[in-house]
C-alpha positions, -999 to 999 in steps of 0.1 A, spaced: -649 -600 36 -624 -591 63 -609 -625 78 -609 -624 114 -578 -634 132 -574 -666 158 -551 -692 169 -557 -711 139 -557 -680 116 -531 -657 128 -529 -622 119 -512 -615 86 -478 -596 85 -471 -565 59 -439 -549 50 -447 -514 40 -420 -503 17 -418 -462 14 -386 -441 14 -405 -412 26 -419 -415 60 -427 -391 92 -408 -370 101 -399 -366 68 -421 -342 49 -444 -355 20 -478 -370 9 -466 -407 2 -450 -411 37 -481 -394 57 -503 -419 35 -480 -445 47 -481 -435 81 -520 -435 82 -527 -467 68 -501 -486 92 -518 -468 121 -553 -481 109 -539 -515 100 -525 -521 132 -559 -511 150 -573 -540 127 -549 -565 143 -522 -568 116 -485 -569 124 -471 -540 102 -434 -531 98 -421 -501 75 -388 -497 58 -379 -460 49 -352 -437 44 -330 -434 79 -348 -400 84 -381 -417 88 -394 -432 118 -397 -468 102 -386 -500 121 -363 -507 95 -342 -480 70 -314 -479 44 -338 -472 13 -336 -441 0 -337 -422 -35 -305 -427 -48 -294 -460 -31 -283 -485 -60 -288 -509 -31 -324 -509 -26 -333 -539 -41 -308 -559 -24 -316 -543 9 -352 -551 5 -345 -589 -7 -324 -591 28 -352 -578 47 -377 -600 34 -358 -629 39 -350 -621 75 -386 -612 85 -406 -634 60 -438 -611 59 -470 -624 43 -472 -593 21 -448 -570 6 -466 -535 2 -448 -509 -21 -456 -476 -22 -444 -470 -58 -438 -432 -68 -409 -440 -91 -391 -407 -84 -384 -418 -44 -367 -448 -59 -340 -430 -81 -363 -430 -115 -331 -423 -141 -342 -416 -178 -317 -424 -201 -312 -395 -228 -303 -417 -256 -313 -454 -250 -349 -456 -233 -346 -495 -227 -317 -482 -200 -347 -463 -179 -347 -477 -146 -353 -473 -109 -333 -485 -80 -364 -511 -70 -365 -526 -103 -347 -560 -95 -364 -564 -62 -396 -571 -79 -380 -596 -101 -364 -615 -75 -391 -613 -43 -406 -645 -34 -433 -630 -13 -463 -614 -29 -460 -579 -35 -491 -555 -32 -484 -522 -51 -499 -490 -47 -492 -465 -77 -490 -431 -66 -479 -416 -100 -495 -427 -139 -497 -400 -164 -512 -398 -200 -488 -386 -224 -497 -346 -223 -493 -347 -188 -461 -365 -185 -444 -337 -211 -455 -313 -186 -437 -324 -158 -407 -306 -142 -376 -308 -164 -354 -330 -152 -321 -312 -157 -323 -280 -136 -314 -247 -145 -289 -228 -125 -294 -189 -119 -257 -182 -133 -265 -202 -166 -264 -178 -197 -291 -179 -223 -276 -205 -246 -268 -229 -219 -304 -227 -204 -320 -232 -242 -298 -261 -244 -311 -277 -213 -343 -273 -225 -339 -289 -253 -323 -318 -240 -348 -322 -211 -381 -320 -239 -361 -347 -259 -357 -369 -226 -391 -368 -218 -404 -375 -255 -381 -403 -256 -389 -417 -224 -429 -415 -221 -434 -455 -233 -402 -468 -212 -417 -448 -180 -451 -460 -188 -437 -494 -191 -418 -494 -158 -451 -490 -140 -470 -517 -163 -439 -542 -154 -442 -533 -117 -482 -538 -119 -474 -574 -138 -447 -582 -112 -476 -575 -84 -498 -597 -70 -523 -567 -70 -519 -534 -76 -538 -503 -63 -549 -469 -79 -564 -441 -63 -591 -431 -91 -605 -453 -123 -589 -428 -145 -553 -439 -131 -566 -476 -133 -570 -469 -170 -540 -451 -173 -522 -482 -155 -538 -506 -182 -566 -518 -157 -555 -555 -155 -549 -565 -119 -556 -529 -106 -579 -523 -76 -591 -490 -71 -590 -478 -31 -593 -442 -25 -565 -422 -7 -579 -423 30 -584 -389 42 -599 -381 79 -609 -349 96 -588 -344 127 -603 -331 158 -575 -299 167 -601 -273 159 -629 -289 177 -649 -264 197 -636 -234 176 -660 -217 154 -648 -208 118 -648 -171 126 -620 -178 154 -599 -200 138 -599 -175 108 -592 -146 133 -560 -165 152 -544 -170 117 -554 -132 108 -574 -144 80 -608 -127 66 -635 -132 90 -661 -130 63 -668 -143 25 -653 -175 13 -619 -187 14 -601 -212 -10 -568 -231 -2 -538 -236 -24 -516 -259 -6 -486 -280 -13 -452 -284 -30 -439 -252 -48 -432 -269 -82 -446 -254 -115 -467 -284 -120 -489 -270 -94 -501 -242 -118 -502 -211 -94 -494 -191 -122 -531 -188 -127 -537 -174 -93 -511 -149 -99 -531 -139 -134 -566 -145 -122 -590 -117 -111 -599 -131 -79 -641 -127 -75 -654 -106 -51 -664 -124 -15 -633 -147 -22 -598 -148 -7 -575 -175 -19 -547 -183 7 -516 -200 -6 -489 -220 13 -460 -234 -5 -434 -260 10 -399 -274 -2 -399 -311 -4 -368 -334 4 -363 -343 -32 -362 -310 -50 -349 -276 -54 -376 -264 -78 -394 -230 -66 -426 -221 -81 -431 -179 -64 -464 -167 -63 -468 -125 -59 -486 -114 -28 -495 -79 -42 -529 -89 -53 -561 -81 -39 -578 -108 -18 -544 -130 -20 -529 -141 11 -496 -160 11 -484 -178 40 -449 -185 50 -450 -222 69 -432 -244 46 -448 -282 51 -478 -282 72 -483 -305 102 -511 -319 113 -527 -294 134 -519 -270 109 -537 -288 79 -564 -292 102 -572 -257 113 -566 -246 76 -588 -267 61 -616 -255 91 -610 -219 82 -616 -227 43 -645 -234 18 -630 -249 -11 -596 -259 -23 -583 -246 -56 -558 -267 -79 -547 -252 -111 -525 -280 -118 -509 -288 -152 -503 -322 -141 -521 -348 -114 -522 -385 -114 -536 -381 -76 -542 -353 -51 -542 -360 -15 -553 -326 -11 -583 -331 -31 -594 -358 -7 -580 -343 24 -605 -314 17 -633 -333 8 -627 -353 45 -636 -316 58 -661 -313 36 -647 -287 9 -654 -289 -26 -623 -284 -50 -618 -261 -82 -594 -279 -105 -580 -281 -139 -598 -302 -163 -574 -334 -163 -584 -369 -163 -582 -372 -126 -601 -344 -114 -632 -349 -139 -638 -383 -126 -647 -365 -93 -664 -333 -107 -687 -357 -130 -697 -369 -93 -705 -337 -79 -680 -330 -56 -661 -301 -74 -658 -281 -102 -630 -287 -134 -623 -262 -160 -598 -252 -185 -565 -240 -169 -568 -203 -179 -574 -175 -152 -611 -166 -169 -619 -200 -160 -610 -203 -127 -626 -169 -119 -657 -179 -132 -656 -213 -116 -651 -196 -82 -685 -175 -90 -706 -209 -98 -691 -229 -69 -703 -201 -47 -739 -201 -65 -742 -238 -61 -723 -244 -30 -747 -262 -8 -753 -287 -35 -716 -297 -36 -713 -298 1 -740 -323 -1 -725 -347 -22 -694 -346 -4 -709 -353 28 -720 -387 16 -688 -396 -2 -662 -387 23 -675 -419 41 -657 -437 13 -623 -419 26 -622 -427 65 -589 -446 69 -605 -476 90 -627 -482 59 -594 -477 37 -577 -501 59 -603 -526 57 -602 -525 19 -564 -533 17 -572 -561 42 -592 -580 20 -570 -574 -9 -539 -589 12 -561 -618 22 -570 -627 -14 -533 -625 -25 -525 -647 5 -551 -672 -3 -546 -671 -42 -508 -679 -32 -515 -706 -8 -540 -722 -34 -513 -719 -63 -486 -740 -38 -515 -761 -29 -517 -771 -68 -481 -770 -72 -473 -797 -45 
């Protein structure tokens, strides 16, 4: 149960750690923003430490900063929060894969976990089975002027680096979980990948916004020059190879469907995955990173999201879509299968024919999927998600006090 605050029982103070934070683009920052907002509404004292480009109360940590741990330890000593809650996406903390010695693989936050005296709660944003790990973007990026042999050599080195470092990457996650008072994952699949022990499943928050309130779907579509009739499937996110949008390029889009793509670039990668536009029933927007109003209006125009990912340990787009009542069509990866089994979407093999067939199937069974989602999306309400976090925080603090009492 959520513990009420009072003069004898003051509100807990929480330090949220996330290099990425609005107005910076990115799903981790957006997640942290909404979590903070609802925790504050519940009466908690919440501060955010982030990159200097974000609007947190404190700054100084960023992807390539070797002093991240020192900065965090100094900040924790200064403000003395009850809980430090880290949004752990390894790439945001300067993940370094060693191509010769995997024991040297590290991030710029490792020593913070070892030395922090305040209980740490960690939300894991990435955890991959081996096959998905090998499909991640190559860590050594090719340049346009690289010749054939240079590109070939870089790809061999990249493949070797990934192959050599899977266990060290997985161990970094397990190490962080072991050093945390509690861990959080967005799905049972992710929890199992992390090893389950000490990992709590709290769904990624998602909530329908009211920017489009009072406007019909037809009017919204017209305002964005989208087809007034038929079904629309959205493909949104960073333009990376792992999104698998090459499937959309190759598939025959079924009659009665339109696919709308909007690709954006993130703050940390120059990777680009172009998608052709000379295809019937395919519309490519050029809006880059979408603000909350644009997201709201596009989801309100749509009937589904399409996620032909090569890799996924979690998808904020999927959860956002469900908050608008939209089912998904996704690759048969562990994360998506978990929610497809619950009747919230369709998971198929990652090839053009199966995705085309899934769109036809979803259209015929659409009402059944929407009914399931209308029940499930109540679990994604940000206030409900924040309450689940609050319960976990109090459990962590109570366990610490118990240990301190026994020690004394």
